[in-house]
N, C-alpha and C positions, 0 to 999 in steps of 0.2 A: 566364483564365476568371473568370467572375463567381462569386457566392455562390449556394449552394443553402440554402434555409431551410425548416425543418420547424416548423410551429406547431400544436400540439394545442389545439383549442377545447373538447374534451371527451374523456374516456377515458384520460387520463394521470394516474395516481394514483387511479383509481376504476374500478369495473366498471360500464359503461353510458355513455350519452351520447357514443358514439364519433364523433369528427369531427376530421379533421386536414387542414390546408392545407399543400401543398408548393409552394414559391415559387421560381421561377427567373426573374430579370429582371422582365419585365412580364407574366409568366404565372403563374396560380395554378390548381392542381388540388386539388379537395376530395375526400377519400376518406371515405366514410360520413357519415351524418347521423342520429344515433340519439338515443333518449330514455333517461332513467332513471326510476325510480319514487320517489315521495315517502317520507320516513320518518315516524315517529310524531310528529315535531315540526312537520309541515307539513300541518295539517288543511285540507281543502277543496282540496288540490292533487291533480290527476289525474296529470299527467306533468311531468317536468323536462327542459328542452331546453337545448342550448348557447346561448351568447350570440353571435349572428351579426352583431353591430354592425360589427365590423371588415370582415367579408366584404361587408356591404351597402355600406360606404364605398368598397370596392375592387371593386365588382361588375363594372366594365368590364374588369378583368384576369382574372376567373374564367372559365376555359375549359370547365368541366364538373364534375359530381360523379359519382364512381365508387363503386358500391355493392358491397361484397364478398359480402354475402348478405342474406337477407330477414328476419333477426331484428329485432325492434323496437329493440333497443339500437344498431342500425346503420342503420336506415331510418326509424324512427318520427317523427323531427323533420323529415322531408323537406318536408312541405307548408308548414311555417312558413318554411323556407329558400327554397323556390321562390316563395313569395308575394312575397319581396323581391328574389330573385336568380334570374331565370328563365333557367337555362342548361341545356344538354343533360344528360340523365340516362343514364349508361352503366351497363349491367348485363346479366346473362345473361337468357335468355328467361323462365326460371322466376321470377327475382327481379322482373322487370318485371310479370309476371302477378300476383304477390303484392301489389305496391304500388299497382296502378292503382285498385282500389276504395277503398282507404284515402285516396289522394290526391283522389279524386272527392268525398269527403265535405266537403272544404274548398276545392277549386280546380276550375277549368274545365280538365279534362285535355286538351281540344282545343287549348289554347294551349301545352301542354308538348311538349318534344321528347324522345322516348325512342330511344336508340340501343342496339340489341342487339349484344352482342359475345360472342365465343366464346373459350374458354380457348386460350391460345397466340397469339391475334391481337394485333398491335401497332397501337395507336391513336395517331396524332399529335395532340397538343394543344399548340399553340404551339411553343415550343422543346423541349418534353419529349415523350416517348413513354410510353404506359401499356400494360401487359400484365397480363392475368389468368392465374393459374396455379391449376389445380384442387387443392383440398385437401378432406379428409374432415372433416365436422363433423356436427352433429345436424340439419341441414337440407340438402336437395339443392342442387347447383350453387353450393357455397361456393368462395370464391376468395381467394388471396393476391393482392396488388396490387404489381407491380414498376413503379416510376416510373424511367424511364431519363433521367438528367440529365447535365449536362456533367461531373460529378464521379463518375459511376458510378451504380449502381442503388440507389435508395432502396426497400428491400423491406419492405412491411407484410404480415405473415403473415395478418392477419385472425384469426378464430377457427379453430383447426385442431387435428387430432390425426393421428397417423400410424397409422391403423387398417389392418392388413394384410388384413383380411377384411370390408370394408364391405358392407352389405346390397345396395347397388346395383352392387357389383363394380367400382367406380371408385375405386381407392386414390389417395392423394396422389401428385402427379406429382414423385417424388423426383428423377428424371432431370433435369427442368428446373431444380429448385433447385440440383442439382450443377453444371449448366452455367452458371447465373448466378454461382455461387461462383467458378468458374474464370475468368469474364469480368470480375468485379469488382463486389462488393456494397459500397458505401461505408458504408451503415448499415442495420442490421436493427432494425426496430421490431416486437418479437415479443409475441404473446399470452403472458401470464404467470399466468393465472388459477389453474392447477393446479401451480405450481412447488413448492408445499409438499407435493405427493404424490409420493413416491419411486417409482422404477421406471417401468414402461410401463403406460399405462391399458388397461383391458379393451376388447376389441372390442365394437362395437354388437351383434354376433351373440350375445354372452353374454346380453343381455336376452331374446332369443328362446329361449335354452336355459332361462331362468327360467320363461318362459311355458309351455314344454312340460312342466315338472315340476308346475306348479300347475293348469293347465287340466283334466287328467284327474281330479284329486282334488276339484275344486270341485263341490258338489252343486247349488248354485243358480246364479243369474245371476253373471256376472263383469263388473265395472265396472273399466275401466282409465283412470286419469287421468294425463295427460302434457301436455307443451307442445303447443299447437294446431299448431305448425309441425313437430313431430318426426315427419315422414312415414316415416322408416326404422323408427321404433318402431311406428307404426301399421301399416305393411306387415307387420311380423312378427306383430303381433296378428291381422291378417287371415289370414295364412298358417296360424297355429296354430289359429285358429277353424275354418278349413276342414278341417284335419287331424282335429280332434276333433268334427266334426259340429255346429258351432254357427254361427248367423248373426251378422252384425255390424250394429249400429245406432250412430248418433252423436247425442250430446247436447251442444249448445253451438254457437252460430252461427258463431264464428270457425273452429272445427274443421271444421264442415260445408263452409264456403267453401274452406278449404285442401285438403280431400280432393277437392272438385269440381274445383279448378284442377289439382291434381296428376294426377288421373285423366284429365282432358282432354288433358294433355301427355304422358301415358304414363309418368309418374314413379311412380305407384302403380298396381299391378295388382290389380284386384278381380274375381274370378270372377263370372260372370253369376249373378244370383240370391242372392249371398251378402250383399250390402248391402241392408238392408230399412229402411223408415221406422221411426222410433222408436215411433210409435203402434201399428205392427204387432208390434214386438218385445215391448212390455209385455204383450201378450195371449198370448204364446207360453209354452211350458213353460220354467221357469227354467233348466234344464240345457241348453237349446238356444240360449242367447243370450249374446253378448259386447257390452258397451256401451262405446264410447269417449267420454270426457267431459272437458270443460275443468274447471279448478279446482285444479290441482296445487299452486298457490302460495297457496291460500286467498283468492283474489280474491272480494270480497263479492258481485259480480253473476254469478259463474260458475255453471255448471249444478250442479256437485257441491256447492258451498257452499249453494246454494239447496235442494238435496236434503237436505243435513244439517239444515237448518232446517224441512224439510217444506213448503217454499213453492214448489217447482218443479212447476208444474201438469202437465207432460208425463210425469213419472215420480216414483214414490215409492220410497225405499229400503226393502227388505223384510228381515225376519229371514231369515238364511241367505245373503244376498248376500255375495259375496267382492269386496272393493275393493282393487285393486292401485295403490299410489302409485309410478308408474314415472317418477319425476323427483326431482332433488335440490333441496332448498330453496335459493332465492336468499337470501343473507344479509339478515336483517331480516324475512323472511317466516315464521320458525319459529313464532312465537306463533299467528298465524291458522291455520296449517296444523294445529298440534296441537289447537286448539279444534275445527276441522272434524272431525279424526279422532275426538276424544272424542264428539262428537255422533253420528257414524256408529256408533260402538260402542253408544251408548245405543239406537239404532234396531235393534240386533241384527245388524249387519253384522260380518263378519270382515275386518279391515283388515290388509293386508300391505304393509309398507314396508321391511323388511329381509329378504333371502332369499338363499339359496345354492343354485343359481347366482343371481346378481343379476338384478333386473328393471329395472335402470337402469344405463346406462354414460354417463359424461360425454362431451360433445362437445369437450372441451378436453384437449390433450395433457398427460401427466404429465412429471415432471422429465426422465426419459431421452429423451422425445420432443423436449422443448425443447432439450436438449443436442445431439440428432441434427440438428436444424435449424441450429444454430450450426455444427456440423461440416461440413454440406453446403454452406452458403452462404458460410462463411469471411468474415464481415463485418469491415471495418476498425473501425467503431464499432458499439456496441450500446446500445439504448435500449428497455428493456421497457415495454410499455403494456398496456392491458386488464387492469389489476390495481391493487389498493390499494398504498399505500406499503410494506406488509409483503411483498407479492408482489414488488414491484420490488427490495426489499432482498435477498430470498432469491435472486432471479434473478441479480443482480449478484454476489452471493457465489459462486454456481455458476460464473459467468463467470470470476471471479478464480481459482477452483480449476482452471479450464481454461487458466490462464496468459494471460488477456487483460489487457493493461496498463491501469492505473488511469485514465490520461488519455484512454482511448478508451471509457469507460463513463459512461452518463448516466441519471439517474433524473429524467425530465421530469415537470412538472406542467402543468395547463391554463394557457395564456397565456404559457408560457415557450418562447422560440424556441431551437431547436438550429440553429446556423449552421455551415455547412461551406464553407471557402474553399480556396485552393490549398495551404495548409500545415497547417491545423489545424481542429478543431471546437471550438466553445465555445457556452455558453448565454447568453441575454440575457432579463432580465425585461421582457417586451414589453407584455403586456396584463394589467390587473387584471380578472379575469372573475368574475362572479357567475352562478350558475345561474338560468335563466329559468323561473319557476314558472307552470304553466298550470292554470286552474281546471277544474271539472267540465264546463263548456260547451265545452271545447277551443278557446276563442277568446280569453278574457281572461287577462291576466297577473296574478299575485298578487304585490304588492310586499312589501318587508320590513316596512313599517309595517302592512300588512294582516295579514301573518302574525303579527306581534307581538300585534295586537288579537285575532286568532282564538285564539291560545294563552292570552291573558289571560282571554278569555271562557270558554274550556274549563276553565281551572283555578280562576278566582275568580268567574266570573259577570259580570253586567252590571247597572248601575243607571242608569235613565233619570230625569233630574231635570227636572221641568217647573216653571218659575217664572213665575207670572202677576204682572205688574208694573203698578202704577197709573201711567197715562201722565202724570199731572200731577206727582206727588211722586217717581216713580222707585222707590218702596218696594214690596217684595213684598206682594201681597195674599194669595197662596197659594203654597206650595211643596209639590209632590208628588214622591215618590220611588217609582218602580216597579222592583222587582228581578226579574231573570230569571237563574236558575241561581246565585243568591247564597245561601250557606249560613249567613250570619251572623244571620239572624232580623230582626225588625222594629225592635228597640231601636236599633241603629246608624243606621237610616234616620230615626227620630224625632229622634235627636241631631243628625244632619246637617241636617235641616230647620231646627231651632232655630238652628244655627250660621249657616246662610244668612241667616236673619232678622237675627241679631245683626251679622254682618259687613256686610251692606248698609246697616244703620243708620249704620255708621261711615263710609260714603262721603259725599263731597260730592254736591250735587244734580247738578253737571256730570258727575261720575264715574258716577252712577246712570243718567244718560241715554245713556251710551256702552256699546253692546252688548258690544264686545270686552272692556272693563274689567269689566263685570258678569259675563260668562261666566267670565273668569279667576278672579274672586273666588268665584263659586259652586262651580266645580270644585275649587279649592284647599280651600275650607271643607269640602266633602263628602269629599274625599280624606283629609284629616287626621282628621275626625270618625269616619269609618267605620273607618279603620285603628286609631285609638286605642281604639275600643270593641269591635272584632271581630278585629283583627290581620290583616284581609284587605284586598286591594287590587283590587277589581273594576274592570272597564272602566266609565268614566263617560261619559255623553252628556248634554249640557245643551240644553234647549229654552227659549227666552225668548219669552213672549207679553206684548206691551204692550197 
């Protein structure tokens, strides 16, 4: 038999940007194609996508991309991938419905091939076969992905939990995982997000219990913010609103689109007359209204964040409103979330983010659920993904306590291959990958040099140096320095101007006639002069006029 190779292009050693290539012979299967979001050191960046260069170079071997579910960290980069590698997109009906509009923003979807598959169906792709297995998560139609290879099943759990009482009454297909374990799982690539949480995670139904205790006590309007894709949460809000005599309205374009898709597919059940336009809801008695809104992660353009600033034209937060934060903060989003909450308090709202019963339940399994998945599937090799290095470390520690041999455990990172042959598995440093940064236009990439310049401008400001040069002598007639965002005052700029005059006098006439030489001298003179007099290093830009 040949080798089976597993190459994560994103999602290994990080949460987000999930994208993995499974390679056997001349066939490549891609599982997921997601984004992550920028950190505070990446100004002007809207999303971060995987580096698809290797897949582009090997596009003739790529047989298709399989999407485990419709969350952005698993599907958000698909348009960039398909722009270069136009292969069939395999997904469930709901996942396809969720991605079509997003793809249409950048691509002509008439040229794309969508293949709808059902859980349990076996799809032949080259020498491999791929199967989706139903799992519970915080979005409907979530799947684990079993790739049947010459060496056994490569099993990617996707995002999962083992919720015994899911809202849609479709629990994780434990019987199929058990059957795969008996037939032979060569490697398990498992979600490890919540490995640091002991025990068994609470059922999604618990969030509904939390709503049932809060709704009857709330005297004014109830605003619930959650992820725009968390339809199980929204279904429970709709159910409890009906029970307590309230109507439901939606604020946030993405959430409106998701509910519309889900209701058309019968995934969300909304009693006739319960869902009303937002404009109608704002005119109703406060104790008769529930509002579902985007903004749980403090996103600047989201409906709730605009409400907290008083700039959302369709709705204003009133004194007496109750706002439920029915979501967990994604690491890195804590600061903008707390700023939003503080602004809402100033507007007189009552904000609930911790409650018993809880108003949020994670879509990722806790430690005992991860352990149960290992017990069911009995993998020969283990490689945790969808987690940072700390999560991978804890997961492998758990596996060691379950008596898994050390040589069968792997903590992969992006660009590192896991290779399985007839006798062993081993890793190979295969690609040196850098995240691809996409700007606010969703079209242009932000390079490392651009990012460094952006950070310099943010921290130190910018100085534009205009040098008017006599065309005959090459000497400066005028040196103007215009500062933007520079806190050092005018004295360093005057000093820098004088230094430019002095340094250019020291050049030969031939040197003064060479733009590249003059620009280098001007920038160096200003850099030294400004730093010497202000201790600052602003971004410098030189314009020469002869």
